[in-house]
LOKE-526613 format. One record per residue (C-alpha): residue number from 1; residue in one letter; x, y, z. Coordinates in pm, whole numbers, plus 50000, padded with zeros to 5 digits. Example, Ala and Ser with C-alpha at 12.3 -4.5 7.8 and 13.67 -1.06 7.14 Angstrom:
i:1; aa:a; u:51230; v:49550; w:50780
i:2; aa:s; u:51367; v:49894; w:50714
//
This chain:
i:1; aa:m; u:76288; v:72751; w:64508
i:2; aa:e; u:75976; v:72969; w:64400
i:3; aa:v; u:75661; v:72763; w:64294
i:4; aa:f; u:75473; v:72908; w:64003
i:5; aa:i; u:75096; v:72863; w:64017
i:6; aa:m; u:74894; v:72912; w:63678
i:7; aa:a; u:74598; v:73148; w:63724
i:8; aa:i; u:74281; v:73111; w:63536
i:9; aa:c; u:73951; v:73293; w:63550
i:10; aa:i; u:73583; v:73205; w:63432
i:11; aa:f; u:73295; v:73419; w:63348
i:12; aa:g; u:72956; v:73262; w:63329
i:13; aa:d; u:72625; v:73206; w:63489
i:14; aa:s; u:72466; v:73007; w:63785
i:15; aa:v; u:72618; v:72676; w:63628
i:16; aa:a; u:73003; v:72797; w:63663
i:17; aa:k; u:72906; v:72973; w:64005
i:18; aa:g; u:72814; v:72631; w:64129
i:19; aa:i; u:72467; v:72691; w:64207
i:20; aa:i; u:72237; v:72398; w:64277
i:21; aa:y; u:71893; v:72340; w:64408
i:22; aa:d; u:71886; v:72207; w:64781
i:23; aa:e; u:71552; v:72009; w:64793
i:24; aa:v; u:71573; v:71978; w:65170
i:25; aa:r; u:71584; v:72367; w:65211
i:26; aa:n; u:71389; v:72432; w:64904
i:27; aa:k; u:71600; v:72693; w:64784
i:28; aa:y; u:71917; v:72774; w:64561
i:29; aa:v; u:72268; v:72742; w:64726
i:30; aa:r; u:72612; v:72743; w:64630
i:31; aa:f; u:72780; v:72383; w:64611
i:32; aa:k; u:73113; v:72415; w:64781
i:33; aa:d; u:73259; v:72132; w:64539
i:34; aa:c; u:73146; v:72291; w:64220
i:35; aa:f; u:73321; v:72188; w:63918
i:36; aa:a; u:73530; v:72499; w:63879
i:37; aa:d; u:73672; v:72478; w:64239
i:38; aa:v; u:73744; v:72119; w:64211
i:39; aa:y; u:73905; v:72146; w:63850
i:40; aa:a; u:74130; v:72418; w:64008
i:41; aa:k; u:74228; v:72225; w:64313
i:42; aa:k; u:74326; v:71899; w:64118
i:43; aa:n; u:74549; v:72111; w:63894
i:44; aa:d; u:74692; v:72358; w:64142
i:45; aa:l; u:74540; v:72645; w:63963
i:46; aa:d; u:74478; v:72995; w:64099
i:47; aa:l; u:74105; v:73041; w:64010
i:48; aa:t; u:73936; v:73386; w:63990
i:49; aa:n; u:73548; v:73304; w:63947
i:50; aa:y; u:73351; v:73603; w:63801
i:51; aa:a; u:73040; v:73399; w:63712
i:52; aa:r; u:72697; v:73520; w:63841
i:53; aa:f; u:72370; v:73397; w:63877
i:54; aa:g; u:72126; v:73465; w:63604
i:55; aa:c; u:72415; v:73626; w:63381
i:56; aa:t; u:72366; v:73616; w:62994
i:57; aa:a; u:72613; v:73660; w:62747
i:58; aa:a; u:72521; v:74022; w:62711
i:59; aa:k; u:72588; v:74077; w:63088
i:60; aa:g; u:72892; v:73877; w:63080
i:61; aa:a; u:73039; v:74063; w:62814
i:62; aa:e; u:72994; v:74401; w:62997
i:63; aa:l; u:73160; v:74210; w:63286
i:64; aa:l; u:73435; v:74086; w:63080
i:65; aa:n; u:73504; v:74445; w:62967
i:66; aa:r; u:73519; v:74583; w:63313
i:67; aa:h; u:73795; v:74331; w:63381
i:68; aa:k; u:73964; v:74320; w:63056
i:69; aa:d; u:74276; v:74513; w:63195
i:70; aa:k; u:74325; v:74214; w:63424
i:71; aa:l; u:74292; v:73940; w:63176
i:72; aa:h; u:74678; v:73920; w:63091
i:73; aa:l; u:74720; v:73764; w:63438
i:74; aa:f; u:74527; v:73470; w:63348
i:75; aa:s; u:74671; v:73203; w:63129
i:76; aa:h; u:74309; v:73101; w:63045
i:77; aa:t; u:73986; v:73277; w:63053
i:78; aa:v; u:73688; v:73014; w:63051
i:79; aa:l; u:73353; v:73128; w:62917
i:80; aa:e; u:73025; v:72946; w:63026
i:81; aa:f; u:72716; v:73111; w:62882
i:82; aa:g; u:72389; v:73028; w:62698
i:83; aa:g; u:72143; v:72873; w:62960
i:84; aa:n; u:71984; v:73218; w:63049
i:85; aa:d; u:72036; v:73347; w:62693
i:86; aa:c; u:71791; v:73097; w:62535
i:87; aa:d; u:71527; v:73148; w:62823
i:88; aa:h; u:71207; v:73317; w:62783
i:89; aa:d; u:70967; v:73523; w:62976
i:90; aa:w; u:70738; v:73257; w:63088
i:91; aa:p; u:70472; v:73463; w:63268
i:92; aa:a; u:70463; v:73711; w:62959
i:93; aa:i; u:70421; v:73382; w:62737
i:94; aa:s; u:70149; v:73254; w:62992
i:95; aa:e; u:69945; v:73570; w:62959
i:96; aa:s; u:69962; v:73606; w:62587
i:97; aa:p; u:70066; v:73285; w:62407
i:98; aa:e; u:69962; v:73409; w:62077
i:99; aa:n; u:70197; v:73706; w:62071
i:100; aa:r; u:70553; v:73676; w:61934
i:101; aa:h; u:70806; v:73624; w:62215
i:102; aa:s; u:71192; v:73651; w:62201
i:103; aa:p; u:71434; v:73490; w:62412
i:104; aa:k; u:71654; v:73711; w:62655
i:105; aa:v; u:71943; v:73698; w:62403
i:106; aa:p; u:71850; v:73606; w:62033
i:107; aa:l; u:72069; v:73358; w:61887
i:108; aa:q; u:72247; v:73597; w:61629
i:109; aa:q; u:72311; v:73845; w:61926
i:110; aa:f; u:72425; v:73560; w:62125
i:111; aa:e; u:72691; v:73441; w:61853
i:112; aa:e; u:72801; v:73816; w:61792
i:113; aa:t; u:72838; v:73861; w:62160
i:114; aa:y; u:73040; v:73544; w:62223
i:115; aa:l; u:73274; v:73616; w:61950
i:116; aa:k; u:73336; v:73977; w:62082
i:117; aa:m; u:73433; v:73824; w:62412
i:118; aa:i; u:73667; v:73577; w:62252
i:119; aa:d; u:73851; v:73870; w:62081
i:120; aa:i; u:73867; v:74069; w:62386
i:121; aa:i; u:74042; v:73769; w:62572
i:122; aa:k; u:74276; v:73701; w:62272
i:123; aa:s; u:74374; v:74063; w:62252
i:124; aa:a; u:74423; v:74077; w:62632
i:125; aa:g; u:74691; v:73795; w:62612
i:126; aa:s; u:74467; v:73537; w:62750
i:127; aa:i; u:74371; v:73187; w:62584
i:128; aa:p; u:73967; v:73154; w:62562
i:129; aa:v; u:73803; v:72829; w:62652
i:130; aa:v; u:73446; v:72764; w:62579
i:131; aa:l; u:73233; v:72524; w:62783
i:132; aa:s; u:72938; v:72379; w:62591
i:133; aa:l; u:72598; v:72378; w:62751
i:134; aa:p; u:72490; v:72069; w:62976
i:135; aa:p; u:72155; v:71957; w:62850
i:136; aa:l; u:71818; v:72026; w:62987
i:137; aa:d; u:71552; v:71781; w:63098
i:138; aa:p; u:71266; v:71928; w:62900
i:139; aa:e; u:70967; v:71784; w:63129
i:140; aa:r; u:71124; v:71881; w:63461
i:141; aa:f; u:71222; v:72208; w:63298
i:142; aa:f; u:70855; v:72270; w:63160
i:143; aa:n; u:70705; v:72178; w:63508
i:144; aa:w; u:70952; v:72432; w:63676
i:145; aa:v; u:70898; v:72721; w:63466
i:146; aa:t; u:70523; v:72681; w:63445
i:147; aa:t; u:70447; v:72636; w:63819
i:148; aa:g; u:70184; v:72924; w:63892
i:149; aa:l; u:70140; v:72981; w:63536
i:150; aa:n; u:69893; v:72872; w:63284
i:151; aa:r; u:70068; v:72548; w:63149
i:152; aa:e; u:69803; v:72505; w:62872
i:153; aa:n; u:69898; v:72865; w:62713
i:154; aa:i; u:70261; v:72794; w:62744
i:155; aa:l; u:70244; v:72487; w:62574
i:156; aa:s; u:70035; v:72611; w:62293
i:157; aa:f; u:70308; v:72838; w:62242
i:158; aa:l; u:70579; v:72583; w:62241
i:159; aa:g; u:70381; v:72326; w:62032
i:160; aa:d; u:70539; v:72034; w:62226
i:161; aa:v; u:70766; v:72021; w:62555
i:162; aa:d; u:71057; v:71875; w:62350
i:163; aa:l; u:71085; v:72224; w:62163
i:164; aa:i; u:71257; v:72357; w:62475
i:165; aa:y; u:71545; v:72091; w:62437
i:166; aa:r; u:71579; v:72163; w:62076
i:167; aa:w; u:71579; v:72527; w:62127
i:168; aa:h; u:71854; v:72519; w:62396
i:169; aa:e; u:72059; v:72277; w:62182
i:170; aa:s; u:72051; v:72536; w:61905
i:171; aa:y; u:72251; v:72762; w:62133
i:172; aa:n; u:72505; v:72496; w:62200
i:173; aa:t; u:72544; v:72430; w:61841
i:174; aa:a; u:72638; v:72779; w:61794
i:175; aa:l; u:72905; v:72761; w:62068
i:176; aa:k; u:73054; v:72468; w:61865
i:177; aa:k; u:73039; v:72652; w:61542
i:178; aa:l; u:73201; v:72952; w:61671
i:179; aa:a; u:73492; v:72766; w:61860
i:180; aa:n; u:73558; v:72567; w:61523
i:181; aa:l; u:73561; v:72868; w:61300
i:182; aa:h; u:73798; v:73078; w:61537
i:183; aa:s; u:74013; v:72790; w:61645
i:184; aa:v; u:73899; v:72808; w:62035
i:185; aa:c; u:73920; v:72525; w:62253
i:186; aa:l; u:73576; v:72373; w:62351
i:187; aa:i; u:73528; v:72153; w:62625
i:188; aa:d; u:73227; v:71952; w:62536
i:189; aa:i; u:73073; v:71877; w:62898
i:190; aa:r; u:72724; v:71819; w:62705
i:191; aa:s; u:72827; v:71497; w:62554
i:192; aa:a; u:72963; v:71395; w:62888
i:193; aa:f; u:72596; v:71411; w:63013
i:194; aa:l; u:72446; v:71259; w:62716
i:195; aa:n; u:72676; v:70961; w:62727
i:196; aa:e; u:72531; v:70866; w:63061
i:197; aa:s; u:72241; v:70613; w:63068
i:198; aa:n; u:71996; v:70880; w:63233
i:199; aa:y; u:72157; v:71215; w:63219
i:200; aa:a; u:71857; v:71367; w:63423
i:201; aa:d; u:72016; v:71201; w:63730
i:202; aa:f; u:72301; v:71460; w:63698
i:203; aa:l; u:72044; v:71755; w:63711
i:204; aa:c; u:71855; v:71916; w:63984
i:205; aa:r; u:71488; v:71922; w:64004
i:206; aa:d; u:71455; v:72234; w:63807
i:207; aa:g; u:71601; v:72035; w:63500
i:208; aa:m; u:71857; v:72272; w:63420
i:209; aa:h; u:72113; v:72336; w:63698
i:210; aa:p; u:72373; v:72029; w:63729
i:211; aa:n; u:72330; v:71881; w:64080
i:212; aa:e; u:72639; v:71734; w:64295
i:213; aa:k; u:72681; v:71435; w:64056
i:214; aa:g; u:72657; v:71674; w:63770
i:215; aa:h; u:72930; v:71904; w:63886
i:216; aa:a; u:73162; v:71607; w:63948
i:217; aa:l; u:73077; v:71488; w:63593
i:218; aa:i; u:73178; v:71832; w:63449
i:219; aa:s; u:73513; v:71842; w:63662
i:220; aa:r; u:73614; v:71490; w:63552
i:221; aa:c; u:73542; v:71598; w:63196
i:222; aa:m; u:73771; v:71914; w:63224
i:223; aa:i; u:74041; v:71731; w:63388
//
């Protein structure tokens, strides 16, 4: 008897790619049991992972367009973007904190781009699924991005370190709004982290990438 295996694909950044920071080797590596791989194995799914390190929604939309003729082969297409979109050019801020500095992808453009991706997926005959953003640890993240830079200048631009968390959260709020308005399934992995007594235990030293425990948490949430 022929066995049917459902196929899914995922577009995203380093989180979906399974990148973690290896503190022993002091470098970023791919975690072999990342949440996407574990989820696919436990559900007998054929997974195609198009995620790329450093990818924004804008770059993801270009990648999605290049593969749109294949999307009908996948029952579901998962989107995981936002962490890079809301990030800033920290060296530039360190040099000139008094200037205006925009994120890599401004919030309105982020929303518009995400909606375009959702429409492309639907038109292709696949079902879009959106992942919320895992939370940042603002203190760890601040210490990480200010290494070798003028911390005082960057802090003067921010006002307070917690703004990093609130700014990041605004992109997550945008995702929840989009999913609700356009009847798209959103898997709320952020709440899974925040429901832990200390969600920072599930993040790497950089304060932004989920660690091994974080990927296990995401896969359990998805399953």
